[in-house]
N, C-alpha and C positions, 0 to 999 in steps of 0.2 A: 504494499496497499505503498502509494507515493504520499509523501512532508515534506514541511520545509527546516529546514536546523540552520545552527550559529553556531559557526566554529573557529577557533585562532588556529592561524597557519605559521609554523617558525619553518623559513627559510634559509638553507644555506646559501648571503649574497658574495660572489666576491665577480672583482672586475677581471681578473683575468689569470696563466698561472704562475705567475710570478707577484704577485696579489700579495696580501693579507686576509684571508678573507673572516663572516663575522654569522651570523644566526642575528635573522630580525622577523619581528614579531606581524603578524600583521591580521585584522579581523576582517570574519564572512558573511554575512546575514542573508537567511532566505533561499538556503542553499536550497535545488532537491535534491531529493532522496534517488531521484534516477535519473539522473547526471552524470556522465563518467567525471573521474578524477582528473582529467585535462581539459574538462568545459568547466569547472574549479576553476582551475589554474587561467583558466580565459578568464572569468569574468573576478577575479582575482584581479587579471594586469587593465581588464577594463580599467576595475576601480584605482590602478595602479595613475593608470595616465590619466584619469579624472582630475587627480587630486595630483600633476603639474607633476609626479615622480615615473625613477624610470622604472617597466615591465623587469619581467623576473625573466632572464631567459629561460630560455627546456627545449631539451628535441622533442619531435615528431615530425610524423608523413602520416605516415596510411589510415591510421585509427580503425584500424580492422583486425590489432594482435600479429599483423604480417613483418612487419620489417624492422620489429631492437629497436626502435630509434628512440618509446621513450622512456628510456631510463632513468628511473628515477627511485631513490630507496629509501620508503613512508614509513616509517614508524622502525624503524630497525628491518626493516626488509625489504628485498627488490622484489619491485612491482608491490609491494602494498601486506595487507596483512586479509588474500586470498592467495587462492592455489590455481596454478594453471595458468597466469593468467599475467599479460602483461600490462605497466602502469592504464594505457591507453581503454582497457577491456575490463578497469577496476570502476568501480558504480558507488556513491556515498553513501545507498543504503549497508555501508562496514561501516558506513561512523558514528558515533552518539553524538546527540547536539552536547556542543559546546564541550566537543572534546578538541583537546587539541591534541596539532597532527605537525611533528616533524619530517620535512622533508628533505634528504642529502644529496649529490650526485655519487657518484660512483665511487668507496675510494680505494685508487689502486694505484699504483707506485707507477702503472704503462696506462692507467685512465688520467692524462693530466689534465686538470680540470680549465677548461677552455674560456666557460666565462657563467658566472652563476651554480645552473644545474647540469650546466654541459659539459663535457668531457670530452677528448680524441680520447675515442677508438681505430687510432689506424692502425695500431694493430696489429688488432683482430685480420687488416686487411694485406700488412705485410705477410703475413702468418702462412694465409690465401696463397697470397702471389708464392712461396717458398716452393708447391708443392699442394695444392689442390685444388691440382687440375689430371686432365690427360689428355694425352697429345692422341691425335685421332683422325684419320681419316676423313679429309674435305668432300671429298668424290659423292657419286650419288648414292641416292638413305640408303642400308642394307634393311631388306624385310624383316618387319619385327620380331618372327618365331627363329631368324639366322644366329639368334645362340642363345638357346633354353637355359634358363636358370630357375635352381629353384624357388619356392614360393616363398620357405624362414627369408632364403639371403635375399632374396627379392626383400619384401615385408623389412627383416631387418636393416638391412640398405636405405627403406624409403624413414624407419623411424628415425632413423642419424640423421637423415639428409633434414630434418624437419627443424633441426637448431637454425632461428635466424640471428647470431652473433649478436645478441643484444648485450653478454656481456654480464647477465647475474651469477654465473656460476664466481665470476671468476669478485664479484663485490661482497654474496655468499659465503666464503673461504680465506680461512682464519692467516691463508701464506696468502692471497692475490692466487691462487694458480690460474691455471690457463686448458686445464687438464680434460674436465670435456668441453669445452669447445674445442679443444683438439684433436678430438680421440673421436669423436662427431664427425666432424670431417673426413677422418682419415675414415673412419670406417664405409661413412656410406662409400669409398672408391674403395675399397680391402675389398667388402666383401659381394664384387663385381669382377664381370670376366675383363671389363675395359678396365678396372684399371688395376688388373694386376703384372702387366707388363712394367709399371716405374711403381711399383709399392713401396719394395726396397728400400730405392731412391726419397721418396715422399716425409715417407713417417723418418729419416735420421732427417731431410731439412724441414722442416713442421715444425720435428722438436729440439732442434740446434736455435732453428729465427725466438721457439718461443723463450728458450732459454735470454737468449739475447735481450732480449727483451725486458726481462728483466721479471719474467711472473717466477711465483713463490713456487714450490714444489710441491704434489702431491700428497695427503698423510692417511687419505680413502678418510672422512670423520663423515662425505656423506651428506653435509649442507648445499651442495652447488647440483646437487638432483630435489632434493625436494624443492630450493628455491626453481631450478628455471620452469618458464613457462611455457613449455613444449615435453616436459616431463623425461630428455633426451637422461637415460640407462647411463648406471654405474659402468655396466657390464664393456660400455665400446671406450669404459678407459683400462680394463684386462684386459681388451681384444688390441689397443694400442704400446698400451705394454708388448706384447706377443708380436707386432708387431717392429716396434721398435728393437728385442733382440734379435730375431729373426733376423734383420738386415744388418746389424752387426758383429751376426755369426759367419753371414757372408763377406763380408771383407777382408 
């Protein structure tokens, strides 16, 4: 049932990566519980603009849970107090009237703050560029059934490929590890015949780039899997470890 609530929004404000940040608190009133979290942020920004203040910078694009750009740390959880959703899919019915909501950017050395709640996630792009692709012939389109793939492998590959690279796994991990992200990107190719040719080089290159960029080590606490909006499984990390070990043994 729709109702309106009043809230205090405690938001991290930071002018740039070299600037000192601070929390600022704002009041928002008559927020519909049917509105999304980002719609509430839009209303707050309109309020700030009308007051002659600088609006809060935050990332967003599709607002359909597809792109992963809406990455906010809300009340101590990546994407907020709901399961299997991105921030744009979070609704205000998850909050109580009069509640104080704390909103922060991802906290990771590999994700420096650009401004306010926006962080630079270019590190993920660099990891993908290091090996998250396959080399294929650009000739005629092959028949769909030319390479039979067992359904369990195809299903597991598609599950891994559902990773949207939002960075919630890094934000949730006490070590700032990117292992769940990297393992998903390695797994969805390693499970398919098209990914076998470059499998060894891929695993080594992507892990090396991950380490180079300053992500922490995985200690299997499982926080990444719990907070992942797409439910990426820890089993992918085990697969990445196997792929990496096999690649090293081939050296």
